[in-house]
C-alpha positions as CSV (number, residue, x, y, z in Angstrom):
1,M,28.2,8.8,-0.9
2,E,25.8,7.3,1.7
3,N,22.9,9.8,0.9
4,S,23.1,8.8,-3.0
5,W,21.7,5.3,-1.8
6,G,18.3,6.8,-0.9
7,I,15.7,5.5,-3.6
8,V,18.2,2.5,-4.4
9,G,18.1,1.7,-0.7
10,D,14.3,1.7,-0.5
11,F,14.3,-0.5,-3.7
12,M,16.6,-3.1,-2.1
13,I,14.4,-2.9,1.2
14,L,11.5,-3.7,-0.9
15,S,13.2,-6.5,-2.7
16,L,14.1,-8.1,0.8
17,L,10.5,-7.8,1.9
18,L,9.3,-9.4,-1.2
19,G,11.6,-12.4,-0.7
20,V,10.7,-12.9,2.7
21,A,7.0,-12.7,1.9
22,I,7.7,-15.5,-0.7
23,L,9.5,-17.7,1.9
24,M,6.7,-17.1,4.4
25,K,4.1,-18.2,1.9
26,K,6.2,-21.2,1.1
27,L,6.9,-22.1,4.7
28,I,3.9,-21.1,6.5
29,K,0.8,-23.3,4.9
30,P,-2.0,-21.3,6.6
31,L,-0.7,-18.0,4.8
32,N,-0.8,-19.8,1.4
33,K,-4.4,-20.7,2.0
34,L,-5.3,-17.1,2.7
35,L,-4.8,-16.3,-1.1
36,I,-3.0,-13.0,0.1
37,P,-0.7,-11.9,-2.8
38,N,3.1,-11.7,-1.9
39,A,3.3,-8.1,-2.8
40,V,0.7,-7.3,-0.1
41,L,2.1,-9.3,2.5
42,A,5.6,-7.7,1.7
43,G,3.7,-4.4,2.3
44,F,2.2,-5.2,5.7
45,L,5.7,-6.6,6.6
46,G,7.0,-3.0,5.7
47,M,4.5,-1.3,7.9
48,A,5.3,-3.6,10.9
49,F,9.0,-3.3,10.6
50,G,9.5,0.0,9.1
51,P,9.8,3.6,10.7
52,G,6.2,3.6,11.8
53,G,6.5,0.1,13.5
54,L,9.4,-1.6,15.1
55,N,11.8,0.9,13.1
56,L,14.0,-2.1,12.1
57,L,14.0,-1.0,8.4
58,N,15.0,2.5,7.7
59,F,13.0,3.6,4.4
60,S,11.4,7.0,3.5
61,Y,7.7,7.4,3.3
62,D,8.0,10.2,1.0
63,R,10.5,8.3,-1.4
64,L,8.1,5.3,-1.4
65,G,5.2,7.7,-2.3
66,I,7.2,9.0,-5.2
67,L,7.9,5.3,-6.3
68,V,4.2,4.3,-6.2
69,Y,3.5,7.4,-8.3
70,H,5.9,6.5,-11.2
71,L,5.7,3.0,-11.1
72,M,1.7,3.1,-11.4
73,A,2.1,5.1,-14.7
74,I,4.9,2.8,-16.0
75,G,2.8,-0.2,-15.4
76,F,-0.3,1.2,-17.2
77,I,1.9,2.4,-20.1
78,S,3.3,-1.1,-20.5
79,I,-0.2,-2.8,-20.6
80,A,-1.4,-0.1,-23.1
81,L,1.3,-1.0,-25.3
82,K,0.3,-4.5,-25.6
83,K,-1.2,-5.8,-28.8
84,R,-5.0,-5.7,-28.4
85,K,-7.7,-8.2,-29.8
86,A,-9.7,-6.9,-32.7
87,A,-13.1,-7.2,-30.9
88,S,-14.4,-8.3,-27.5
89,S,-17.2,-10.5,-26.5
90,R,-20.5,-9.4,-25.3
91,S,-19.6,-11.0,-21.9
92,A,-16.4,-8.6,-21.7
93,M,-18.4,-5.7,-22.6
94,N,-20.9,-6.5,-19.8
95,T,-17.8,-6.5,-17.8
96,G,-16.7,-3.0,-18.9
97,F,-20.0,-1.6,-18.1
98,F,-20.2,-3.4,-14.7
99,I,-16.9,-2.0,-13.9
100,A,-17.9,1.7,-14.8
101,I,-21.1,1.1,-12.7
102,S,-18.9,-0.1,-9.8
103,Y,-16.9,3.1,-9.9
104,A,-19.9,5.2,-9.7
105,I,-21.6,3.1,-6.8
106,Q,-18.3,3.2,-4.8
107,G,-18.1,7.0,-5.3
108,I,-21.8,7.7,-4.4
109,I,-21.1,5.6,-1.2
110,G,-17.9,7.3,-0.3
111,F,-19.0,10.8,-1.1
112,S,-22.3,10.6,0.6
113,I,-20.8,9.2,3.8
114,A,-18.1,11.9,3.7
115,M,-20.8,14.6,3.4
116,V,-22.7,13.1,6.3
117,L,-19.6,13.0,8.4
118,A,-18.7,16.5,7.6
119,Y,-22.0,18.1,8.6
120,T,-22.3,16.2,11.6
121,F,-19.5,14.7,13.7
122,F,-16.4,15.7,11.6
123,P,-16.8,19.5,10.6
124,N,-13.1,19.8,9.8
125,L,-13.3,16.8,7.3
126,F,-12.1,17.3,3.7
127,I,-15.3,16.1,1.9
128,P,-13.8,15.1,-1.4
129,F,-11.9,12.5,0.6
130,G,-14.9,10.1,0.3
131,L,-13.9,9.9,-3.4
132,L,-10.9,8.0,-2.6
133,L,-13.0,4.9,-1.7
134,P,-13.5,4.1,-5.6
135,L,-9.7,5.2,-6.1
136,G,-8.5,3.1,-3.6
137,F,-10.8,0.0,-3.9
138,A,-11.7,-0.1,-7.5
139,Q,-8.5,1.3,-9.1
140,G,-5.7,0.6,-6.6
141,P,-3.1,2.1,-4.4
142,G,-1.4,4.0,-7.2
143,Q,-4.3,5.9,-8.3
144,A,-5.4,6.6,-4.7
145,Y,-1.9,7.9,-3.9
146,S,-1.6,10.0,-7.0
147,I,-4.9,11.8,-6.7
148,G,-4.5,12.1,-2.9
149,S,-1.1,13.5,-3.0
150,Q,-2.2,16.2,-5.6
151,W,-5.0,17.4,-3.2
152,E,-2.4,17.9,-0.5
153,A,-1.6,21.2,-2.5
154,L,-5.1,22.0,-2.3
155,G,-5.3,21.7,1.5
156,F,-6.0,18.0,2.1
157,E,-3.2,17.1,4.8
158,N,-1.5,13.8,4.4
159,G,-3.9,12.9,1.3
160,G,-1.5,10.6,-0.3
161,T,-1.1,8.5,2.8
162,I,-4.8,8.4,3.4
163,G,-5.3,7.1,-0.1
164,L,-2.8,4.4,0.4
165,T,-4.6,3.5,3.7
166,I,-7.9,3.1,2.0
167,A,-6.3,0.9,-0.8
168,A,-4.5,-1.1,2.0
169,I,-7.9,-1.8,3.8
170,G,-9.3,-2.7,0.4
171,F,-6.6,-5.4,0.2
172,L,-7.8,-6.8,3.5
173,W,-11.5,-6.9,2.1
174,A,-10.2,-8.5,-1.2
175,T,-8.1,-11.2,0.9
176,F,-10.3,-12.3,3.9
177,G,-13.6,-11.1,2.4
178,G,-12.6,-13.0,-0.9
179,I,-12.1,-16.2,1.3
180,V,-15.4,-15.9,2.9
181,M,-17.1,-15.3,-0.5
182,L,-15.6,-18.4,-1.9
183,N,-16.5,-20.6,1.0
184,V,-20.1,-19.3,1.0
185,L,-20.8,-19.5,-2.7
186,V,-18.9,-22.9,-3.2
187,K,-20.6,-25.9,-1.7
188,G,-20.6,-29.6,-1.6
189,K,-18.4,-31.5,-3.8
190,R,-17.1,-28.2,-5.4
191,A,-15.9,-27.1,-2.1
192,R,-13.5,-29.9,-1.6
193,K,-11.9,-28.7,-4.9
194,I,-11.2,-25.4,-3.7
195,V,-7.3,-25.7,-4.1
196,P,-6.4,-27.5,-7.2
197,E,-3.0,-28.0,-8.6
198,R,-1.5,-24.7,-10.2
199,P,-1.0,-24.9,-14.0
200,Q,2.7,-25.3,-15.5
201,V,3.5,-23.0,-18.3
202,V,7.2,-23.0,-18.3
203,E,7.7,-24.3,-21.9
204,K,5.2,-21.8,-23.3
205,V,6.9,-18.8,-21.6
206,E,10.4,-19.9,-22.9
207,T,9.0,-20.2,-26.4
208,I,7.4,-16.7,-26.4
209,V,10.6,-15.1,-25.1
210,R,12.9,-16.8,-27.5
211,D,10.9,-15.5,-30.4
212,Y,11.8,-11.9,-29.4
213,E,15.5,-12.1,-29.0
214,F,17.7,-9.9,-31.3
215,S,21.4,-10.1,-32.0
216,D,22.1,-6.5,-31.4
217,I,20.0,-5.7,-28.5
218,D,17.9,-7.5,-25.7
219,G,14.4,-7.7,-26.2
220,M,13.5,-6.5,-22.9
221,T,15.8,-3.5,-23.6
222,I,13.4,-2.6,-26.5
223,Q,10.3,-2.8,-24.2
224,A,11.8,-0.7,-21.7
225,M,13.0,1.9,-24.3
226,V,9.5,2.3,-25.7
227,V,7.7,2.6,-22.2
228,G,10.3,5.1,-21.0
229,S,9.9,7.1,-24.3
230,V,6.2,7.2,-23.9
231,Y,6.6,8.4,-20.2
232,L,8.8,11.0,-21.4
233,V,6.2,12.6,-23.8
234,T,3.7,12.1,-21.2
235,Y,5.9,14.3,-18.8
236,L,6.7,16.8,-21.5
237,F,3.0,17.3,-22.3
238,L,1.9,17.7,-18.7
239,K,4.9,20.1,-18.1
240,Y,4.0,22.6,-20.8
241,F,0.3,22.1,-21.0
242,T,-0.2,22.6,-17.2
243,S,2.1,25.6,-17.5
244,W,0.0,27.0,-20.1
245,I,-3.5,26.5,-18.5
246,G,-2.1,27.7,-15.1
247,N,-2.6,31.2,-16.5
248,F,-6.3,31.0,-16.5
249,G,-6.8,32.0,-12.9
250,T,-7.9,29.8,-10.1
251,F,-9.7,27.2,-12.3
252,G,-6.7,26.9,-14.5
253,E,-4.2,26.3,-11.5
254,T,-6.6,23.8,-9.9
255,F,-7.2,21.8,-12.9
256,A,-3.4,21.8,-13.6
257,Q,-2.7,20.5,-10.2
258,V,-5.3,17.7,-10.7
259,L,-4.1,16.8,-14.1
260,W,-0.6,15.8,-12.6
261,G,-2.7,13.2,-10.6
262,F,-3.9,11.6,-13.7
263,H,-0.6,11.4,-15.4
264,F,-1.3,7.6,-15.7
265,V,-4.3,8.3,-18.0
266,I,-2.3,10.8,-20.2
267,G,0.3,8.0,-20.4
268,V,-2.2,5.5,-21.5
269,I,-3.5,7.7,-24.3
270,F,0.0,8.3,-25.6
271,A,0.9,4.6,-25.4
272,F,-2.6,3.8,-27.4
273,S,-1.4,6.3,-29.9
274,F,2.1,5.0,-30.1
275,R,0.8,1.2,-30.4
276,G,-1.7,2.3,-33.3
277,T,1.0,4.1,-35.2
278,Y,3.5,1.3,-34.7
279,D,0.9,-1.3,-36.0
280,F,0.2,0.9,-39.0
281,F,3.8,1.2,-40.1
282,R,4.7,-2.4,-39.4
283,K,2.2,-3.9,-41.8
284,K,4.9,-4.3,-44.4
285,K,7.7,-5.3,-42.1
286,K,8.0,-9.0,-40.7
287,R,10.0,-8.2,-37.7
288,E,8.1,-7.6,-34.5
289,Y,9.7,-5.5,-32.0
290,L,7.0,-4.9,-29.4
291,N,6.4,-8.1,-27.3
292,S,3.2,-8.3,-25.3
293,F,4.5,-11.0,-23.0
294,L,7.7,-9.0,-22.2
295,L,5.4,-5.8,-21.8
296,Q,3.1,-7.8,-19.4
297,R,6.4,-8.8,-17.3
298,I,7.1,-5.3,-17.0
299,A,3.8,-4.4,-15.7
300,G,3.8,-7.3,-13.4
301,L,7.2,-6.4,-12.0
302,V,6.4,-2.7,-11.3
303,F,3.0,-3.5,-9.9
304,D,4.4,-6.0,-7.5
305,Y,6.8,-3.2,-6.2
306,M,4.1,-0.7,-6.3
307,V,1.7,-2.6,-4.2
308,A,4.4,-3.3,-1.6
309,A,5.7,0.1,-1.5
310,S,2.1,1.6,-1.3
311,I,1.2,-0.4,2.0
312,A,4.8,0.0,3.4
313,A,4.6,3.7,3.0
314,I,1.4,4.0,5.4
315,S,2.2,5.8,8.5
316,L,-0.6,5.4,11.1
317,E,0.6,8.4,13.0
318,L,-0.2,10.6,10.0
319,I,-3.8,9.5,9.4
320,K,-5.0,9.1,13.0
321,E,-7.3,12.2,12.7
322,Y,-9.1,10.4,9.6
323,M,-9.0,6.9,11.1
324,I,-12.7,6.7,12.1
325,P,-14.1,8.2,8.9
326,I,-11.8,5.9,6.9
327,L,-13.0,2.8,8.8
328,I,-16.6,3.9,8.4
329,I,-16.2,4.5,4.6
330,T,-14.2,1.3,3.9
331,T,-16.7,-0.9,5.8
332,A,-19.5,0.5,4.0
333,G,-17.7,0.3,0.7
334,G,-16.5,-3.3,1.5
335,L,-20.0,-4.6,2.4
336,A,-21.8,-2.8,-0.4
337,T,-19.3,-4.2,-3.2
338,A,-19.8,-7.7,-1.9
339,A,-23.6,-7.2,-2.3
340,Y,-23.7,-5.7,-5.5
341,T,-21.1,-7.7,-6.9
342,I,-23.3,-10.9,-6.3
343,Y,-26.4,-9.2,-7.3
344,F,-25.3,-7.9,-10.7
345,S,-22.9,-11.1,-11.7
346,K,-26.1,-13.2,-11.2
347,W,-27.9,-11.0,-13.5
348,I,-25.5,-10.3,-16.3
349,Y,-23.6,-13.4,-16.7
350,K,-24.9,-16.7,-18.3
351,H,-21.7,-18.9,-17.7
352,A,-19.2,-19.0,-14.8
353,V,-21.2,-16.9,-12.5
354,M,-19.3,-17.8,-9.4
355,E,-16.1,-17.2,-11.1
356,H,-17.1,-13.7,-12.1
357,I,-18.3,-12.9,-8.6
358,V,-15.0,-13.7,-6.8
359,T,-12.8,-12.2,-9.4
360,F,-14.8,-9.0,-9.6
361,F,-14.9,-8.6,-6.0
362,G,-11.1,-9.3,-5.5
363,M,-10.3,-6.9,-8.2
364,H,-12.8,-4.1,-7.0
365,T,-11.6,-4.2,-3.5
366,G,-7.9,-4.7,-4.3
367,T,-6.3,-5.0,-7.7
368,I,-6.7,-7.4,-10.5
369,S,-3.8,-9.7,-9.1
370,T,-6.0,-10.3,-6.0
371,G,-9.0,-11.0,-8.3
372,I,-7.0,-13.4,-10.4
373,A,-5.8,-15.3,-7.1
374,L,-9.3,-15.8,-6.0
375,L,-10.3,-16.9,-9.5
376,R,-7.4,-19.6,-9.7
377,E,-9.1,-21.3,-6.5
378,L,-12.1,-22.1,-8.9
379,D,-10.6,-22.1,-12.3
380,P,-6.8,-22.9,-12.2
381,Q,-6.4,-23.3,-16.1
382,F,-8.4,-20.0,-16.7
383,E,-10.8,-22.0,-18.9
384,S,-14.0,-20.0,-17.9
385,G,-12.9,-16.9,-19.8
386,T,-13.3,-14.8,-16.9
387,A,-9.7,-13.5,-16.8
388,E,-10.2,-12.4,-20.4
389,D,-13.5,-10.7,-19.5
390,M,-11.9,-8.7,-16.7
391,V,-8.9,-7.6,-18.8
392,I,-10.8,-6.5,-21.9
393,G,-13.5,-5.2,-19.9
394,S,-11.1,-3.0,-17.9
395,G,-9.9,-1.6,-21.3
396,F,-13.6,-0.7,-22.2
397,A,-14.3,0.6,-18.8
398,L,-11.4,3.2,-19.2
399,F,-13.5,5.0,-21.8
400,L,-16.8,4.5,-20.1
401,G,-15.1,6.0,-16.9
402,L,-13.9,9.1,-18.4
403,P,-16.8,11.3,-17.3
404,L,-16.2,10.2,-13.7
405,M,-12.6,11.7,-14.1
406,I,-14.5,14.9,-14.9
407,I,-17.0,14.6,-11.9
408,I,-14.1,14.0,-9.5
409,N,-12.8,17.4,-10.0
410,I,-16.1,19.2,-9.2
411,P,-15.7,19.1,-5.4
412,I,-12.2,20.1,-5.6
413,L,-13.2,23.3,-7.5
414,G,-15.9,23.7,-5.1
415,F,-13.4,23.6,-2.0
416,K,-11.0,25.9,-3.9
417,L,-13.8,28.6,-4.6
418,G,-15.4,28.0,-1.1
419,R,-18.6,26.9,-2.8
420,P,-20.1,24.0,-0.8
421,V,-23.0,23.6,-3.2
422,Y,-20.5,22.0,-5.7
423,Y,-20.6,18.9,-3.3
424,F,-24.2,18.5,-4.0
425,Y,-23.4,19.0,-7.8
426,T,-21.0,16.2,-7.3
427,L,-23.3,13.7,-5.9
428,L,-26.1,14.6,-8.5
429,A,-23.6,14.0,-11.1
430,L,-22.5,10.6,-10.1
431,L,-26.2,9.7,-9.4
432,F,-27.0,11.0,-13.1
433,Y,-24.1,8.8,-14.4
434,F,-25.1,5.7,-12.6
435,S,-28.7,6.2,-13.9
436,I,-27.5,6.5,-17.4
437,M,-25.4,3.5,-17.3
438,Y,-28.3,1.5,-15.6
439,I,-30.9,2.7,-18.3
440,F,-29.0,2.1,-21.3
441,W,-27.2,-1.1,-20.5
442,F,-28.6,-3.0,-17.6
443,L,-32.4,-2.4,-18.5
444,K,-31.3,-3.6,-22.1
445,I,-29.9,-6.7,-20.8
446,K,-33.0,-7.3,-18.7
447,R,-35.2,-7.0,-21.9
448,S,-33.2,-9.3,-23.9
449,K,-33.5,-11.9,-21.2
450,V,-37.1,-11.4,-21.1
451,R,-37.5,-12.1,-24.9
452,K,-35.7,-15.3,-24.6
């Protein structure tokens, strides 16, 4: 009976860690000023007191990794099922292109450094590992673990843990680097308003939830049912499609393996399709079953547990061989992200430039939660429109970034086939993608400013 508590026991430990983190933030004022999200603090507590630290908490790294893998897909499906706005502003579109270009820049930096290290000081380095920089920094621990763990089957030992480590270092950049950025950018009287009162939204939340109560079933149950159904369709598609393409030799097997790492993208596509179908058939009906607020609460819940689990699942013993390359790549990535975030934000945003800078930096070194935590220090009521830009822009960037999902598979194919020239093809593809984005968007913005 004790063995049946496995993943449930890990969930209880994560709950304990989150509770302790919340109490620590409440009782220790310097921690609250650090802007470190509770889930991130809980994860580092897990690292300290787990099997790889003081060994006071007995959880499984493998089970936490599996939890991270599935929670990420559930969270993205929940967000994709929300009601979307009909149109986005030019500022949000700018943000979408900015996000896509950020993926490319971090990819170029990480992959270039990995190539240099592999051909100089670390001949046994798994070169595609450099692409975990944009996955861990710009996209978060879930994606970094998902792709890294799938690469393990292709020869990348402890790839999932290495992906989580890069993401965890990204959180440190978002937290401590974000605070430095705030204090550098905000001066004079503005600096003395850095910690304003948090807005109270209890009454609004209560009203929204009450509007979606049903006599025969709980509103949250409906949301969970739809999310679970979409994830089931995602699983069945991946199961049978990858089984079919696996018959096409080495390329098919490699692509099938990688596709499981992009399960969250497949889930988002099915979620968008479901939402569109639901909206089409619901036009003649007055009753609303899908609740964007509750779907956001599901996403917030699973992402908090996912972030805590992703950091707690890091075993320093397993990544010691990659520690120096990881530190080199993440340091370069953190400094470069700060530099181009400030440069491009001042270029493309007309309003709330500082708000966009700190939010984007926090989001593209950590997650959107760390970006929003930094934004609250400048814009506690979210009146600048920065939060909306990031959310809508992220959805737009999902489509702009699809070519990068293809590019990321090129070095894996080269590794599998024993063709190192594919690594140079990957770098050229990343540079080409960046150039196209730059020419067709950023130069257009520059020309429009000149005409004004």
